[in-house]
C-alpha positions in Angstrom: 9.9 -34.9 47.7 7.5 -32.7 45.6 3.9 -33.6 45.2 2.0 -33.8 41.8 -1.6 -34.4 40.8 -1.8 -36.6 37.7 -5.2 -36.8 35.8 -5.3 -39.5 33.2 -7.6 -40.6 30.4 -7.3 -44.1 29.0 -7.1 -44.5 25.2 -9.1 -47.2 23.5 -6.1 -49.5 23.9 -5.7 -48.6 27.5 -9.4 -49.4 28.2 -9.1 -52.7 26.5 -6.0 -53.6 28.6 -7.7 -52.6 31.9 -10.8 -54.6 31.0 -8.8 -57.7 30.3 -6.3 -57.2 33.1 -7.5 -54.8 35.8 -4.4 -55.5 38.0 -2.3 -53.8 35.3 -3.0 -50.6 37.2 -1.0 -51.9 40.2 1.8 -53.2 37.9 2.2 -49.7 36.4 2.4 -48.2 40.0 5.3 -50.5 40.7 6.9 -49.4 37.4 6.5 -45.8 38.5 8.3 -46.5 41.7 11.3 -47.8 39.7 11.3 -44.5 37.9 11.4 -42.6 41.2 7.7 -41.7 41.4 5.7 -42.9 44.4 1.9 -43.2 44.1 0.5 -41.8 47.4 -3.2 -42.0 46.5 -5.1 -43.2 43.4 -8.7 -42.8 42.5 -10.9 -44.1 39.6 -13.2 -41.2 38.8 -16.2 -40.4 36.6 -16.2 -37.5 34.2 -13.6 -36.4 31.7 -10.8 -38.3 33.4 -10.5 -42.0 34.3 -8.0 -41.7 37.1 -6.7 -39.1 39.5 -3.4 -39.8 41.2 -1.4 -38.0 43.9 2.2 -38.8 43.6 5.6 -37.8 45.0 8.8 -37.4 43.0 12.2 -35.8 43.6 11.8 -33.2 40.8 10.0 -32.1 37.7 12.5 -33.9 35.5 11.6 -37.3 37.0 7.9 -36.6 36.4 8.6 -35.5 32.8 10.4 -38.8 32.2 7.5 -40.8 33.7 5.0 -38.9 31.5 7.0 -39.5 28.3 7.4 -43.2 29.2 3.7 -43.7 29.9 2.5 -41.6 27.0 4.8 -43.4 24.5 2.9 -46.6 25.3 -0.2 -45.2 23.7 -2.5 -46.4 26.4 -3.0 -43.2 28.4 -3.1 -39.4 28.1 -1.8 -37.5 31.2 -2.2 -34.0 32.6 0.3 -33.4 35.4 0.0 -30.5 37.9 2.7 -29.7 40.5 1.0 -29.3 43.9 2.2 -27.2 46.8 0.7 -28.0 50.3 -1.4 -25.0 51.5 0.8 -24.5 54.6 3.9 -24.2 52.4 2.0 -21.9 50.0 1.0 -19.5 52.9 4.6 -19.6 54.3 6.0 -18.5 50.9 3.5 -15.7 50.7 4.6 -14.1 54.0 
C-alpha cells in the first residue's frame, strides 16, 4: 500500500456541516475505506489547512477517485501528496 498526505480546507458548506455534525468527519473516514483508502492518522490543524491526514491506498488512481468524489460534494478542497518512507527513499537512491 502506498502512503499519501492529504491536506484539506473546508468550504463554507463544509464548516457548517462540521459545526452541526462533528461526527461527520468519522463517517467520511468510513466512506473512504469503502473506496479503498485507509485513514492512518488524522489531525485538525491551525493555519491555511483545516485537516492533515495520512492515508494508505493501493495506487494513485484510487486516491484520484477519492479526491474527485470528495471534491464534487463541494464541502472540501484537497491537496494530496504521495509520500515515500525515508528508508525506502534512501534505498532507491543507492
